[in-house]
C-alpha positions in Angstrom: 0.0 -0.1 0.1 1.3 3.7 -0.9 1.1 5.8 1.8 1.5 9.8 1.4 1.7 12.9 3.2 0.7 16.4 1.8 1.8 16.8 -2.1 5.9 15.8 -1.6 6.2 12.2 0.7 5.3 8.9 -0.2 6.2 5.7 1.3 5.6 2.0 1.6 4.0 -0.3 4.3 5.2 -3.0 5.1 3.8 -6.4 5.4 2.4 -5.9 8.5 0.7 -2.3 7.1 3.1 -0.2 9.1 4.4 2.8 7.5 6.8 5.6 9.2 7.7 9.1 7.8 10.9 10.4 9.5 12.1 14.2 9.6 8.5 15.8 8.8 8.1 19.4 10.2 5.9 19.5 13.1 2.1 20.8 12.4 -1.0 19.5 10.7 -1.2 17.3 6.8 -2.9 15.3 5.2 -2.6 12.0 4.8 -4.3 9.5 2.2 -3.7 5.9 1.1 -3.9 3.7 -2.0 -3.4 0.8 -3.0 -4.7 -1.3 -6.4 -8.4 -3.1 -6.3 -9.0 -1.2 -2.9 -11.6 2.1 -2.3 -11.4 4.9 0.5 -14.6 6.3 1.9 -13.8 9.1 0.0 -14.0 7.5 -3.3 -17.3 5.4 -1.9 -19.2 8.3 -1.1 -19.4 8.2 2.5 -21.7 10.8 3.9 -19.5 10.6 7.3 -15.9 10.7 5.5 -13.4 13.3 6.5 -10.5 14.0 4.6 -7.5 12.3 7.2 -5.6 14.8 8.7 -2.4 13.9 11.2 -0.6 15.8 14.0 2.9 15.6 13.3 5.0 15.9 16.9 7.7 14.4 18.6 5.1 12.2 20.4 2.5 11.8 17.9 -0.2 9.0 18.2 -0.1 6.1 15.7 -2.7 6.5 12.5 -4.8 4.3 10.9 -5.9 4.6 7.4 -9.0 2.2 5.9 -8.9 1.1 2.7 -12.6 -1.4 1.7 -11.4 -3.9 -1.0 -13.5 -3.7 -4.1 -15.4 -6.5 -5.2 -15.8 -9.3 -8.1 -18.3 -11.2 -10.2 -17.2 -14.1 -12.1 -18.9 -16.9 -13.8 -19.2 -19.0 -16.7 -21.5 -18.9 -19.5 -22.4 -22.4 -21.6 -25.1 -23.6 -24.1 -28.4 -25.6 -23.3 -25.6 -28.3 -23.2 -23.1 -27.3 -20.5 -20.6 -26.4 -23.3 -18.6 -23.1 -22.8 -18.9 -20.7 -25.0 -15.5 -18.9 -26.1 -15.9 -14.5 -26.8 -19.4 -13.8 -25.5 -19.8 -10.3 -24.5 -20.2 -10.2 -20.7 -21.7 -6.3 -19.2 -22.0 -4.7 -15.9 -25.3 -3.1 -15.5 -25.0 -0.6 -12.1 -28.3 1.2 -10.6 -27.8 4.9 -9.7 -30.2 7.8 -9.2 -30.7 11.0 -11.7 -33.0 13.8 -10.9 -34.5 11.8 -8.2 -35.2 8.3 -10.4 -33.4 5.1 -10.4 -31.6 4.4 -13.7 -29.8 1.1 -14.9 -26.3 2.4 -16.6 -24.1 -0.1 -18.1 -20.8 -0.2 -16.8 -17.9 -2.2 -17.5 -17.8 -5.1 -19.9 -15.5 -7.9 -20.8 -15.4 -11.5 -22.9 -15.4 -15.0 -21.6 -12.4 -16.7 -22.7 -12.0 -20.7 -24.2 -13.6 -22.0 -21.0 -16.6 -19.6 -21.1 -15.7 -17.8 -17.9 -15.7 -14.6 -17.0 -14.0 -11.9 -14.3 -15.0 -7.9 -13.6 -13.0 -7.0 -10.8 -12.6 -3.6 -8.5 -16.1 -3.2 -8.1 -17.7 -0.7 -5.5 -20.3 -2.3 -2.9 -23.9 -2.3 -4.5 -26.1 -4.0 -6.8 -25.4 -5.2 -10.1 -27.1 -7.0 -13.4 -24.9 -8.7 -16.0 -25.7 -9.5 -19.6 -24.5 -12.1 -21.6 -24.9 -12.4 -25.2 -24.6 -9.6 -28.0 -26.2 -6.5 -27.7 -29.5 -5.9 -29.6 -28.0 -3.0 -32.0 -25.6 -5.4 -32.6 -27.6 -8.6 -33.8 -28.6 -7.0 -37.3 -26.4 -6.8 -39.9 -27.1 -4.9 -43.4 -28.7 -1.4 -43.6 -32.5 -0.7 -44.4 -35.3 -2.5 -44.5 -33.9 -5.6 -46.3 -31.8 -6.3 -43.0 -31.4 -9.9 -41.9 -31.0 -10.7 -38.5 -27.3 -12.5 -36.9 -26.9 -16.1 -36.2 -25.7 -16.5 -32.5 -26.9 -16.5 -28.7 -29.5 -13.8 -27.8 -29.0 -11.3 -25.0 -29.5 -13.0 -21.5 -29.7 -10.8 -18.2 -28.9 -12.2 -14.8 -30.1 -11.6 -11.2 -28.3 -8.8 -9.2 -25.2 -9.6 -7.4 -24.3 -7.5 -4.3 
């Protein structure tokens, strides 16, 4: 984990999560923590969040910084016979509020591998839906009134995971 004090100094934690800065001038300063796959309370929109400020002095108390691990959704896409399907688009949809109304929007996407497996990581806590299969607008080839439907699997929706 990387720990930063002010705009100038940074260090990494040891295997126990402990860190130390030496030779800092006395006074108040902000402190932040970062690690791939983790979120700060501020990034998660916590309403009670306060930017950590520390007092630097000869006998300062230890500081504890909190990071929240990101979530992971993973799975397997198979046909009706249970055979894995490769290169299937899998899209994540998330719920949010716009002007007081709930709305599902598309988030990140991935494709299944040769075993039909997929994984979407670094997710904030919440409810998600997944769709697997081509998008509706991708399902028609050609142009105009003489378009013909594409061959393949239709889009399928999966229930929420929290």
